[in-house]
PDB file of N, CA, C, O and CB in Angstrom:
ATOM      1  N   UNK A   1     233.139  31.965 132.770  1.00  0.00           N
ATOM      2  CA  UNK A   1     232.433  32.583 131.734  1.00  0.00           C
ATOM      3  C   UNK A   1     231.389  31.706 131.314  1.00  0.00           C
ATOM      4  O   UNK A   1     231.611  30.537 130.996  1.00  0.00           O
ATOM      5  CB  UNK A   1     233.276  32.952 130.636  1.00  0.00           C
ATOM      6  N   UNK A   2     230.047  32.328 131.300  1.00  0.00           N
ATOM      7  CA  UNK A   2     228.859  31.704 130.623  1.00  0.00           C
ATOM      8  C   UNK A   2     228.845  31.333 129.276  1.00  0.00           C
ATOM      9  O   UNK A   2     229.240  32.226 128.527  1.00  0.00           O
ATOM     10  CB  UNK A   2     227.848  32.478 130.715  1.00  0.00           C
ATOM     11  N   UNK A   3     228.542  30.382 128.788  1.00  0.00           N
ATOM     12  CA  UNK A   3     228.535  29.996 127.248  1.00  0.00           C
ATOM     13  C   UNK A   3     227.300  30.712 126.588  1.00  0.00           C
ATOM     14  O   UNK A   3     226.183  30.416 127.012  1.00  0.00           O
ATOM     15  CB  UNK A   3     228.408  28.283 127.010  1.00  0.00           C
ATOM     16  N   UNK A   4     227.434  31.665 125.547  1.00  0.00           N
ATOM     17  CA  UNK A   4     226.293  32.278 125.105  1.00  0.00           C
ATOM     18  C   UNK A   4     225.443  31.213 124.058  1.00  0.00           C
ATOM     19  O   UNK A   4     226.073  30.638 123.171  1.00  0.00           O
ATOM     20  CB  UNK A   4     226.752  33.680 124.407  1.00  0.00           C
ATOM     21  N   UNK A   5     224.266  31.036 124.190  1.00  0.00           N
ATOM     22  CA  UNK A   5     223.553  30.052 123.306  1.00  0.00           C
ATOM     23  C   UNK A   5     222.967  30.899 122.181  1.00  0.00           C
ATOM     24  O   UNK A   5     222.195  31.848 122.313  1.00  0.00           O
ATOM     25  CB  UNK A   5     222.383  29.203 124.100  1.00  0.00           C
ATOM     26  N   UNK A   6     223.480  30.380 121.023  1.00  0.00           N
ATOM     27  CA  UNK A   6     222.892  31.188 119.700  1.00  0.00           C
ATOM     28  C   UNK A   6     221.880  30.573 118.895  1.00  0.00           C
ATOM     29  O   UNK A   6     221.889  29.345 118.812  1.00  0.00           O
ATOM     30  CB  UNK A   6     223.959  31.476 118.697  1.00  0.00           C
ATOM     31  N   UNK A   7     221.006  31.237 118.289  1.00  0.00           N
ATOM     32  CA  UNK A   7     220.202  30.741 117.159  1.00  0.00           C
ATOM     33  C   UNK A   7     220.650  31.289 115.977  1.00  0.00           C
ATOM     34  O   UNK A   7     221.053  32.448 115.884  1.00  0.00           O
ATOM     35  CB  UNK A   7     218.800  31.012 117.283  1.00  0.00           C
ATOM     36  N   UNK A   8     220.591  30.460 115.029  1.00  0.00           N
ATOM     37  CA  UNK A   8     221.153  30.703 113.649  1.00  0.00           C
ATOM     38  C   UNK A   8     220.068  30.879 112.680  1.00  0.00           C
ATOM     39  O   UNK A   8     219.375  29.923 112.333  1.00  0.00           O
ATOM     40  CB  UNK A   8     222.055  29.556 113.177  1.00  0.00           C
ATOM     41  N   UNK A   9     219.895  32.066 112.232  1.00  0.00           N
ATOM     42  CA  UNK A   9     218.729  32.364 111.292  1.00  0.00           C
ATOM     43  C   UNK A   9     219.356  32.478 109.811  1.00  0.00           C
ATOM     44  O   UNK A   9     220.102  33.398 109.477  1.00  0.00           O
ATOM     45  CB  UNK A   9     217.922  33.822 111.746  1.00  0.00           C
ATOM     46  N   UNK A  10     219.030  31.615 109.120  1.00  0.00           N
ATOM     47  CA  UNK A  10     219.652  31.503 107.723  1.00  0.00           C
ATOM     48  C   UNK A  10     220.593  30.378 107.554  1.00  0.00           C
ATOM     49  O   UNK A  10     221.668  30.705 108.055  1.00  0.00           O
ATOM     50  CB  UNK A  10     220.402  32.753 107.367  1.00  0.00           C
ATOM     51  N   UNK A  11     220.629  29.371 107.132  1.00  0.00           N
ATOM     52  CA  UNK A  11     221.375  28.210 107.074  1.00  0.00           C
ATOM     53  C   UNK A  11     222.193  27.942 105.810  1.00  0.00           C
ATOM     54  O   UNK A  11     222.996  27.014 105.725  1.00  0.00           O
ATOM     55  CB  UNK A  11     220.511  27.174 107.287  1.00  0.00           C
ATOM     56  N   UNK A  12     221.941  28.795 104.859  1.00  0.00           N
ATOM     57  CA  UNK A  12     222.591  28.533 103.688  1.00  0.00           C
ATOM     58  C   UNK A  12     223.990  28.823 103.538  1.00  0.00           C
ATOM     59  O   UNK A  12     224.669  28.883 104.563  1.00  0.00           O
ATOM     60  CB  UNK A  12     221.984  29.126 102.781  1.00  0.00           C
ATOM     61  N   UNK A  13     224.593  29.034 102.278  1.00  0.00           N
ATOM     62  CA  UNK A  13     226.058  29.020 102.174  1.00  0.00           C
ATOM     63  C   UNK A  13     226.780  30.082 103.024  1.00  0.00           C
ATOM     64  O   UNK A  13     227.863  29.688 103.458  1.00  0.00           O
ATOM     65  CB  UNK A  13     226.442  29.207 100.741  1.00  0.00           C
ATOM     66  N   UNK A  14     226.483  31.154 103.314  1.00  0.00           N
ATOM     67  CA  UNK A  14     227.160  32.123 104.022  1.00  0.00           C
ATOM     68  C   UNK A  14     227.336  31.806 105.480  1.00  0.00           C
ATOM     69  O   UNK A  14     228.273  32.244 106.146  1.00  0.00           O
ATOM     70  CB  UNK A  14     226.496  33.347 103.860  1.00  0.00           C
ATOM     71  N   UNK A  15     226.400  31.031 105.936  1.00  0.00           N
ATOM     72  CA  UNK A  15     226.253  30.548 107.180  1.00  0.00           C
ATOM     73  C   UNK A  15     227.724  29.706 107.582  1.00  0.00           C
ATOM     74  O   UNK A  15     228.330  29.818 108.648  1.00  0.00           O
ATOM     75  CB  UNK A  15     224.878  29.628 107.183  1.00  0.00           C
ATOM     76  N   UNK A  16     228.075  28.909 106.511  1.00  0.00           N
ATOM     77  CA  UNK A  16     229.348  28.179 106.759  1.00  0.00           C
ATOM     78  C   UNK A  16     230.396  29.076 107.395  1.00  0.00           C
ATOM     79  O   UNK A  16     231.110  28.763 108.348  1.00  0.00           O
ATOM     80  CB  UNK A  16     229.904  27.599 105.445  1.00  0.00           C
ATOM     81  N   UNK A  17     230.394  30.442 106.623  1.00  0.00           N
ATOM     82  CA  UNK A  17     231.583  31.351 106.945  1.00  0.00           C
ATOM     83  C   UNK A  17     231.433  31.604 108.567  1.00  0.00           C
ATOM     84  O   UNK A  17     232.422  31.552 109.298  1.00  0.00           O
ATOM     85  CB  UNK A  17     231.527  32.882 105.997  1.00  0.00           C
ATOM     86  N   UNK A  18     230.122  31.881 109.062  1.00  0.00           N
ATOM     87  CA  UNK A  18     229.922  32.205 110.304  1.00  0.00           C
ATOM     88  C   UNK A  18     230.491  31.238 111.276  1.00  0.00           C
ATOM     89  O   UNK A  18     231.188  31.519 112.251  1.00  0.00           O
ATOM     90  CB  UNK A  18     228.617  32.387 110.479  1.00  0.00           C
ATOM     91  N   UNK A  19     230.058  29.916 110.838  1.00  0.00           N
ATOM     92  CA  UNK A  19     230.164  28.633 111.649  1.00  0.00           C
ATOM     93  C   UNK A  19     231.669  28.471 111.767  1.00  0.00           C
ATOM     94  O   UNK A  19     232.137  28.058 112.828  1.00  0.00           O
ATOM     95  CB  UNK A  19     229.423  27.289 110.930  1.00  0.00           C
ATOM     96  N   UNK A  20     232.410  28.753 110.799  1.00  0.00           N
ATOM     97  CA  UNK A  20     233.878  28.641 110.868  1.00  0.00           C
ATOM     98  C   UNK A  20     234.467  29.666 111.923  1.00  0.00           C
ATOM     99  O   UNK A  20     235.335  29.286 112.708  1.00  0.00           O
ATOM    100  CB  UNK A  20     234.503  28.903 109.422  1.00  0.00           C
ATOM    101  N   UNK A  21     234.036  30.844 111.937  1.00  0.00           N
ATOM    102  CA  UNK A  21     234.626  31.741 112.728  1.00  0.00           C
ATOM    103  C   UNK A  21     234.129  31.426 114.194  1.00  0.00           C
ATOM    104  O   UNK A  21     234.932  31.518 115.123  1.00  0.00           O
ATOM    105  CB  UNK A  21     234.319  33.155 112.232  1.00  0.00           C
ATOM    106  N   UNK A  22     232.884  31.075 114.403  1.00  0.00           N
ATOM    107  CA  UNK A  22     232.468  30.812 115.608  1.00  0.00           C
ATOM    108  C   UNK A  22     233.121  29.424 116.416  1.00  0.00           C
ATOM    109  O   UNK A  22     233.274  29.325 117.633  1.00  0.00           O
ATOM    110  CB  UNK A  22     231.028  30.758 115.418  1.00  0.00           C
ATOM    111  N   UNK A  23     233.429  28.478 115.463  1.00  0.00           N
ATOM    112  CA  UNK A  23     234.177  27.417 115.929  1.00  0.00           C
ATOM    113  C   UNK A  23     235.552  27.645 116.643  1.00  0.00           C
ATOM    114  O   UNK A  23     236.120  26.803 117.338  1.00  0.00           O
ATOM    115  CB  UNK A  23     234.362  26.630 114.859  1.00  0.00           C
ATOM    116  N   UNK A  24     235.934  28.719 116.410  1.00  0.00           N
ATOM    117  CA  UNK A  24     237.403  29.137 117.202  1.00  0.00           C
ATOM    118  C   UNK A  24     236.929  29.542 118.616  1.00  0.00           C
ATOM    119  O   UNK A  24     237.838  29.780 119.412  1.00  0.00           O
ATOM    120  CB  UNK A  24     238.336  30.585 116.425  1.00  0.00           C
ATOM    121  N   UNK A  25     235.764  29.650 119.027  1.00  0.00           N
ATOM    122  CA  UNK A  25     235.662  30.012 120.398  1.00  0.00           C
ATOM    123  C   UNK A  25     234.603  29.257 121.070  1.00  0.00           C
ATOM    124  O   UNK A  25     233.689  29.852 121.640  1.00  0.00           O
ATOM    125  CB  UNK A  25     235.431  31.432 120.545  1.00  0.00           C
ATOM    126  N   UNK A  26     234.681  27.833 121.032  1.00  0.00           N
ATOM    127  CA  UNK A  26     233.752  26.959 121.608  1.00  0.00           C
ATOM    128  C   UNK A  26     233.454  27.178 123.013  1.00  0.00           C
ATOM    129  O   UNK A  26     232.358  26.811 123.437  1.00  0.00           O
ATOM    130  CB  UNK A  26     234.174  25.683 121.446  1.00  0.00           C
ATOM    131  N   UNK A  27     234.401  27.800 123.883  1.00  0.00           N
ATOM    132  CA  UNK A  27     234.020  28.049 125.308  1.00  0.00           C
ATOM    133  C   UNK A  27     233.026  29.240 125.536  1.00  0.00           C
ATOM    134  O   UNK A  27     232.364  29.346 126.568  1.00  0.00           O
ATOM    135  CB  UNK A  27     235.296  28.320 126.115  1.00  0.00           C
ATOM    136  N   UNK A  28     232.973  30.113 124.514  1.00  0.00           N
ATOM    137  CA  UNK A  28     232.365  31.360 124.648  1.00  0.00           C
ATOM    138  C   UNK A  28     230.853  31.131 124.003  1.00  0.00           C
ATOM    139  O   UNK A  28     229.899  31.707 124.526  1.00  0.00           O
ATOM    140  CB  UNK A  28     233.287  32.539 123.892  1.00  0.00           C
ATOM    141  N   UNK A  29     230.693  30.397 123.020  1.00  0.00           N
ATOM    142  CA  UNK A  29     229.161  30.386 122.603  1.00  0.00           C
ATOM    143  C   UNK A  29     229.104  29.077 121.840  1.00  0.00           C
ATOM    144  O   UNK A  29     230.087  28.410 121.516  1.00  0.00           O
ATOM    145  CB  UNK A  29     228.634  31.754 121.611  1.00  0.00           C
ATOM    146  N   UNK A  30     227.700  28.760 121.564  1.00  0.00           N
ATOM    147  CA  UNK A  30     227.316  27.561 121.092  1.00  0.00           C
ATOM    148  C   UNK A  30     226.131  27.652 120.436  1.00  0.00           C
ATOM    149  O   UNK A  30     225.203  28.186 121.044  1.00  0.00           O
ATOM    150  CB  UNK A  30     227.255  26.651 122.028  1.00  0.00           C
ATOM    151  N   UNK A  31     225.903  27.143 119.029  1.00  0.00           N
ATOM    152  CA  UNK A  31     224.430  27.157 118.432  1.00  0.00           C
ATOM    153  C   UNK A  31     223.478  26.086 119.320  1.00  0.00           C
ATOM    154  O   UNK A  31     223.796  24.951 119.674  1.00  0.00           O
ATOM    155  CB  UNK A  31     224.474  26.651 116.687  1.00  0.00           C
ATOM    156  N   UNK A  32     222.292  26.753 119.555  1.00  0.00           N
ATOM    157  CA  UNK A  32     221.267  26.159 120.286  1.00  0.00           C
ATOM    158  C   UNK A  32     220.055  25.847 119.491  1.00  0.00           C
ATOM    159  O   UNK A  32     219.300  24.939 119.837  1.00  0.00           O
ATOM    160  CB  UNK A  32     220.933  26.982 121.364  1.00  0.00           C
ATOM    161  N   UNK A  33     219.817  26.667 118.297  1.00  0.00           N
ATOM    162  CA  UNK A  33     218.664  26.283 117.331  1.00  0.00           C
ATOM    163  C   UNK A  33     219.096  26.883 115.993  1.00  0.00           C
ATOM    164  O   UNK A  33     219.935  27.777 115.885  1.00  0.00           O
ATOM    165  CB  UNK A  33     217.138  26.881 117.813  1.00  0.00           C
ATOM    166  N   UNK A  34     218.446  26.311 114.997  1.00  0.00           N
ATOM    167  CA  UNK A  34     218.611  26.855 113.662  1.00  0.00           C
ATOM    168  C   UNK A  34     217.201  27.202 112.889  1.00  0.00           C
ATOM    169  O   UNK A  34     216.115  26.703 113.184  1.00  0.00           O
ATOM    170  CB  UNK A  34     219.442  25.804 112.841  1.00  0.00           C
ATOM    171  N   UNK A  35     217.365  27.867 112.159  1.00  0.00           N
ATOM    172  CA  UNK A  35     216.178  28.627 111.418  1.00  0.00           C
ATOM    173  C   UNK A  35     216.556  28.975 109.872  1.00  0.00           C
ATOM    174  O   UNK A  35     217.609  29.553 109.603  1.00  0.00           O
ATOM    175  CB  UNK A  35     215.834  30.103 112.241  1.00  0.00           C
ATOM    176  N   UNK A  36     215.690  28.608 108.951  1.00  0.00           N
ATOM    177  CA  UNK A  36     215.649  28.636 107.814  1.00  0.00           C
ATOM    178  C   UNK A  36     214.295  28.565 106.911  1.00  0.00           C
ATOM    179  O   UNK A  36     213.554  27.621 107.184  1.00  0.00           O
ATOM    180  CB  UNK A  36     216.419  27.815 107.634  1.00  0.00           C
ATOM    181  N   UNK A  37     213.946  29.299 106.037  1.00  0.00           N
ATOM    182  CA  UNK A  37     212.555  29.029 105.375  1.00  0.00           C
ATOM    183  C   UNK A  37     212.486  27.981 104.629  1.00  0.00           C
ATOM    184  O   UNK A  37     211.385  27.624 104.212  1.00  0.00           O
ATOM    185  CB  UNK A  37     212.090  30.019 104.564  1.00  0.00           C
ATOM    186  N   UNK A  38     213.696  27.242 104.294  1.00  0.00           N
ATOM    187  CA  UNK A  38     213.657  26.057 103.563  1.00  0.00           C
ATOM    188  C   UNK A  38     214.143  25.052 104.654  1.00  0.00           C
ATOM    189  O   UNK A  38     215.275  25.071 105.138  1.00  0.00           O
ATOM    190  CB  UNK A  38     214.553  26.110 102.199  1.00  0.00           C
ATOM    191  N   UNK A  39     213.195  24.210 104.969  1.00  0.00           N
ATOM    192  CA  UNK A  39     213.289  23.371 106.276  1.00  0.00           C
ATOM    193  C   UNK A  39     214.420  22.422 106.007  1.00  0.00           C
ATOM    194  O   UNK A  39     215.237  22.244 106.910  1.00  0.00           O
ATOM    195  CB  UNK A  39     211.877  22.532 106.663  1.00  0.00           C
ATOM    196  N   UNK A  40     214.573  21.728 104.743  1.00  0.00           N
ATOM    197  CA  UNK A  40     215.501  20.851 104.389  1.00  0.00           C
ATOM    198  C   UNK A  40     216.941  21.503 104.633  1.00  0.00           C
ATOM    199  O   UNK A  40     217.868  20.872 105.140  1.00  0.00           O
ATOM    200  CB  UNK A  40     215.239  20.431 102.967  1.00  0.00           C
ATOM    201  N   UNK A  41     217.022  22.723 104.253  1.00  0.00           N
ATOM    202  CA  UNK A  41     218.282  23.249 104.569  1.00  0.00           C
ATOM    203  C   UNK A  41     218.609  23.529 106.179  1.00  0.00           C
ATOM    204  O   UNK A  41     219.681  23.351 106.757  1.00  0.00           O
ATOM    205  CB  UNK A  41     218.380  24.518 103.772  1.00  0.00           C
ATOM    206  N   UNK A  42     217.552  23.945 106.635  1.00  0.00           N
ATOM    207  CA  UNK A  42     217.746  23.909 108.213  1.00  0.00           C
ATOM    208  C   UNK A  42     217.892  22.655 108.717  1.00  0.00           C
ATOM    209  O   UNK A  42     218.633  22.574 109.696  1.00  0.00           O
ATOM    210  CB  UNK A  42     216.634  24.488 108.975  1.00  0.00           C
ATOM    211  N   UNK A  43     217.371  21.619 108.304  1.00  0.00           N
ATOM    212  CA  UNK A  43     217.585  20.307 109.132  1.00  0.00           C
ATOM    213  C   UNK A  43     218.997  19.815 108.685  1.00  0.00           C
ATOM    214  O   UNK A  43     219.665  19.142 109.471  1.00  0.00           O
ATOM    215  CB  UNK A  43     216.365  19.091 108.826  1.00  0.00           C
ATOM    216  N   UNK A  44     219.409  20.090 107.605  1.00  0.00           N
ATOM    217  CA  UNK A  44     220.769  19.605 107.359  1.00  0.00           C
ATOM    218  C   UNK A  44     221.916  20.439 108.225  1.00  0.00           C
ATOM    219  O   UNK A  44     222.883  19.819 108.668  1.00  0.00           O
ATOM    220  CB  UNK A  44     221.047  19.729 105.766  1.00  0.00           C
ATOM    221  N   UNK A  45     221.794  21.671 108.420  1.00  0.00           N
ATOM    222  CA  UNK A  45     222.554  22.391 109.364  1.00  0.00           C
ATOM    223  C   UNK A  45     222.499  21.916 110.569  1.00  0.00           C
ATOM    224  O   UNK A  45     223.536  21.744 111.209  1.00  0.00           O
ATOM    225  CB  UNK A  45     222.249  23.619 109.436  1.00  0.00           C
ATOM    226  N   UNK A  46     221.198  21.608 111.110  1.00  0.00           N
ATOM    227  CA  UNK A  46     220.984  21.214 112.551  1.00  0.00           C
ATOM    228  C   UNK A  46     221.611  19.856 112.792  1.00  0.00           C
ATOM    229  O   UNK A  46     222.011  19.516 113.905  1.00  0.00           O
ATOM    230  CB  UNK A  46     219.439  21.168 112.926  1.00  0.00           C
ATOM    231  N   UNK A  47     221.680  19.145 111.789  1.00  0.00           N
ATOM    232  CA  UNK A  47     222.397  17.777 111.959  1.00  0.00           C
ATOM    233  C   UNK A  47     223.844  18.038 112.046  1.00  0.00           C
ATOM    234  O   UNK A  47     224.473  17.403 112.892  1.00  0.00           O
ATOM    235  CB  UNK A  47     222.117  16.752 110.747  1.00  0.00           C
ATOM    236  N   UNK A  48     224.431  18.836 111.333  1.00  0.00           N
ATOM    237  CA  UNK A  48     225.730  19.166 111.171  1.00  0.00           C
ATOM    238  C   UNK A  48     226.245  19.681 112.508  1.00  0.00           C
ATOM    239  O   UNK A  48     227.423  19.525 112.829  1.00  0.00           O
ATOM    240  CB  UNK A  48     225.884  20.136 110.066  1.00  0.00           C
ATOM    241  N   UNK A  49     225.302  20.333 113.332  1.00  0.00           N
ATOM    242  CA  UNK A  49     225.838  21.150 114.640  1.00  0.00           C
ATOM    243  C   UNK A  49     225.350  20.204 115.642  1.00  0.00           C
ATOM    244  O   UNK A  49     225.598  20.497 116.812  1.00  0.00           O
ATOM    245  CB  UNK A  49     225.207  22.810 114.904  1.00  0.00           C
ATOM    246  N   UNK A  50     224.677  19.079 115.400  1.00  0.00           N
ATOM    247  CA  UNK A  50     224.511  18.279 116.695  1.00  0.00           C
ATOM    248  C   UNK A  50     222.957  18.075 117.060  1.00  0.00           C
ATOM    249  O   UNK A  50     222.488  18.060 118.198  1.00  0.00           O
ATOM    250  CB  UNK A  50     225.273  19.073 117.937  1.00  0.00           C
ATOM    251  N   UNK A  51     222.290  17.927 115.898  1.00  0.00           N
ATOM    252  CA  UNK A  51     220.894  17.653 116.266  1.00  0.00           C
ATOM    253  C   UNK A  51     219.984  18.695 117.085  1.00  0.00           C
ATOM    254  O   UNK A  51     219.283  18.512 118.081  1.00  0.00           O
ATOM    255  CB  UNK A  51     220.948  16.461 117.025  1.00  0.00           C
ATOM    256  N   UNK A  52     220.227  19.820 116.344  1.00  0.00           N
ATOM    257  CA  UNK A  52     219.590  21.105 117.003  1.00  0.00           C
ATOM    258  C   UNK A  52     218.012  21.266 116.699  1.00  0.00           C
ATOM    259  O   UNK A  52     217.470  20.968 115.634  1.00  0.00           O
ATOM    260  CB  UNK A  52     220.371  22.468 116.419  1.00  0.00           C
ATOM    261  N   UNK A  53     217.408  21.774 117.800  1.00  0.00           N
ATOM    262  CA  UNK A  53     215.953  22.136 117.128  1.00  0.00           C
ATOM    263  C   UNK A  53     215.807  23.040 115.821  1.00  0.00           C
ATOM    264  O   UNK A  53     216.576  23.980 115.620  1.00  0.00           O
ATOM    265  CB  UNK A  53     215.127  22.903 118.190  1.00  0.00           C
ATOM    266  N   UNK A  54     214.935  22.755 115.077  1.00  0.00           N
ATOM    267  CA  UNK A  54     214.788  23.401 113.653  1.00  0.00           C
ATOM    268  C   UNK A  54     213.519  24.182 113.639  1.00  0.00           C
ATOM    269  O   UNK A  54     212.447  23.681 113.978  1.00  0.00           O
ATOM    270  CB  UNK A  54     214.748  22.293 112.440  1.00  0.00           C
ATOM    271  N   UNK A  55     213.660  25.471 113.224  1.00  0.00           N
ATOM    272  CA  UNK A  55     212.518  26.250 112.876  1.00  0.00           C
ATOM    273  C   UNK A  55     212.584  26.830 111.523  1.00  0.00           C
ATOM    274  O   UNK A  55     213.673  27.100 111.016  1.00  0.00           O
ATOM    275  CB  UNK A  55     212.331  27.293 113.826  1.00  0.00           C
ATOM    276  N   UNK A  56     211.381  27.049 110.870  1.00  0.00           N
ATOM    277  CA  UNK A  56     211.149  27.695 109.553  1.00  0.00           C
ATOM    278  C   UNK A  56     210.683  29.135 109.974  1.00  0.00           C
ATOM    279  O   UNK A  56     210.661  29.882 108.996  1.00  0.00           O
ATOM    280  CB  UNK A  56     210.004  26.868 108.598  1.00  0.00           C
ATOM    281  N   UNK A  57     210.354  29.664 110.998  1.00  0.00           N
ATOM    282  CA  UNK A  57     209.797  30.925 111.229  1.00  0.00           C
ATOM    283  C   UNK A  57     210.644  31.616 112.379  1.00  0.00           C
ATOM    284  O   UNK A  57     210.638  31.179 113.530  1.00  0.00           O
ATOM    285  CB  UNK A  57     208.270  30.781 111.586  1.00  0.00           C
ATOM    286  N   UNK A  58     211.347  32.684 111.997  1.00  0.00           N
ATOM    287  CA  UNK A  58     212.365  33.305 113.081  1.00  0.00           C
ATOM    288  C   UNK A  58     211.691  33.772 114.123  1.00  0.00           C
ATOM    289  O   UNK A  58     212.232  33.744 115.229  1.00  0.00           O
ATOM    290  CB  UNK A  58     213.227  34.449 112.611  1.00  0.00           C
ATOM    291  N   UNK A  59     210.489  34.248 113.980  1.00  0.00           N
ATOM    292  CA  UNK A  59     209.609  34.775 115.326  1.00  0.00           C
ATOM    293  C   UNK A  59     209.520  33.615 116.350  1.00  0.00           C
ATOM    294  O   UNK A  59     209.818  33.754 117.536  1.00  0.00           O
ATOM    295  CB  UNK A  59     207.934  35.247 114.916  1.00  0.00           C
ATOM    296  N   UNK A  60     209.091  32.480 115.803  1.00  0.00           N
ATOM    297  CA  UNK A  60     208.925  31.168 116.704  1.00  0.00           C
ATOM    298  C   UNK A  60     210.164  30.972 117.513  1.00  0.00           C
ATOM    299  O   UNK A  60     210.244  30.998 118.741  1.00  0.00           O
ATOM    300  CB  UNK A  60     208.676  29.801 115.811  1.00  0.00           C
ATOM    301  N   UNK A  61     211.233  30.747 116.544  1.00  0.00           N
ATOM    302  CA  UNK A  61     212.601  30.430 117.221  1.00  0.00           C
ATOM    303  C   UNK A  61     212.939  31.387 118.354  1.00  0.00           C
ATOM    304  O   UNK A  61     213.368  30.963 119.427  1.00  0.00           O
ATOM    305  CB  UNK A  61     213.783  30.501 116.167  1.00  0.00           C
ATOM    306  N   UNK A  62     212.737  32.739 118.101  1.00  0.00           N
ATOM    307  CA  UNK A  62     213.274  33.570 119.068  1.00  0.00           C
ATOM    308  C   UNK A  62     212.424  33.523 120.405  1.00  0.00           C
ATOM    309  O   UNK A  62     212.884  33.870 121.493  1.00  0.00           O
ATOM    310  CB  UNK A  62     213.365  34.966 118.496  1.00  0.00           C
ATOM    311  N   UNK A  63     211.049  33.026 120.195  1.00  0.00           N
ATOM    312  CA  UNK A  63     210.261  33.037 121.294  1.00  0.00           C
ATOM    313  C   UNK A  63     210.144  31.605 121.947  1.00  0.00           C
ATOM    314  O   UNK A  63     209.583  31.498 123.037  1.00  0.00           O
ATOM    315  CB  UNK A  63     208.955  33.593 120.907  1.00  0.00           C
ATOM    316  N   UNK A  64     210.601  30.636 121.379  1.00  0.00           N
ATOM    317  CA  UNK A  64     210.218  29.292 121.860  1.00  0.00           C
ATOM    318  C   UNK A  64     211.848  28.822 122.008  1.00  0.00           C
ATOM    319  O   UNK A  64     211.946  28.026 122.942  1.00  0.00           O
ATOM    320  CB  UNK A  64     209.103  28.294 120.673  1.00  0.00           C
ATOM    321  N   UNK A  65     212.803  29.018 121.525  1.00  0.00           N
ATOM    322  CA  UNK A  65     214.144  28.423 121.497  1.00  0.00           C
ATOM    323  C   UNK A  65     214.947  28.887 122.785  1.00  0.00           C
ATOM    324  O   UNK A  65     214.851  30.066 123.128  1.00  0.00           O
ATOM    325  CB  UNK A  65     214.911  28.854 120.144  1.00  0.00           C
ATOM    326  N   UNK A  66     215.611  28.144 123.398  1.00  0.00           N
ATOM    327  CA  UNK A  66     216.453  28.479 124.605  1.00  0.00           C
ATOM    328  C   UNK A  66     217.748  29.236 124.174  1.00  0.00           C
ATOM    329  O   UNK A  66     218.876  28.769 124.335  1.00  0.00           O
ATOM    330  CB  UNK A  66     216.847  27.138 125.405  1.00  0.00           C
ATOM    331  N   UNK A  67     217.501  30.352 123.655  1.00  0.00           N
ATOM    332  CA  UNK A  67     218.788  30.890 123.137  1.00  0.00           C
ATOM    333  C   UNK A  67     218.811  32.441 123.801  1.00  0.00           C
ATOM    334  O   UNK A  67     217.829  33.021 124.263  1.00  0.00           O
ATOM    335  CB  UNK A  67     218.832  30.861 121.327  1.00  0.00           C
ATOM    336  N   UNK A  68     220.197  32.965 123.726  1.00  0.00           N
ATOM    337  CA  UNK A  68     220.533  34.052 124.381  1.00  0.00           C
ATOM    338  C   UNK A  68     220.558  35.311 123.227  1.00  0.00           C
ATOM    339  O   UNK A  68     220.410  36.504 123.492  1.00  0.00           O
ATOM    340  CB  UNK A  68     221.921  33.753 125.146  1.00  0.00           C
ATOM    341  N   UNK A  69     220.768  34.770 121.987  1.00  0.00           N
ATOM    342  CA  UNK A  69     221.284  35.823 120.835  1.00  0.00           C
ATOM    343  C   UNK A  69     221.017  35.097 119.468  1.00  0.00           C
ATOM    344  O   UNK A  69     220.913  33.872 119.415  1.00  0.00           O
ATOM    345  CB  UNK A  69     223.048  36.223 120.974  1.00  0.00           C
ATOM    346  N   UNK A  70     220.927  35.788 118.529  1.00  0.00           N
ATOM    347  CA  UNK A  70     220.831  35.283 117.117  1.00  0.00           C
ATOM    348  C   UNK A  70     221.933  35.686 116.348  1.00  0.00           C
ATOM    349  O   UNK A  70     222.544  36.703 116.676  1.00  0.00           O
ATOM    350  CB  UNK A  70     219.624  35.727 116.430  1.00  0.00           C
ATOM    351  N   UNK A  71     222.293  34.979 115.297  1.00  0.00           N
ATOM    352  CA  UNK A  71     223.094  35.086 114.314  1.00  0.00           C
ATOM    353  C   UNK A  71     222.401  35.121 113.109  1.00  0.00           C
ATOM    354  O   UNK A  71     221.785  34.094 112.824  1.00  0.00           O
ATOM    355  CB  UNK A  71     223.978  34.170 114.349  1.00  0.00           C
ATOM    356  N   UNK A  72     222.339  36.346 112.089  1.00  0.00           N
ATOM    357  CA  UNK A  72     221.627  36.388 110.954  1.00  0.00           C
ATOM    358  C   UNK A  72     222.723  36.424 109.863  1.00  0.00           C
ATOM    359  O   UNK A  72     222.408  36.466 108.673  1.00  0.00           O
ATOM    360  CB  UNK A  72     220.634  37.569 110.941  1.00  0.00           C
TER     361      UNK A  72
END
């Protein structure tokens, strides 16, 4: 099975719940980029997830990042 590369849009409080659910399936998908309009919040989440690329513009993330899907 191929691992789905996901871009996370919105790195605030509710994203923690999404991350918890996704961690239960590490072989099925992984986060590959993060985006939040508040860059500091995006950078904090990117560090937590393994130094992922950070974006503040969702359109740029969706066109530039190596992702297959997004989680909003």
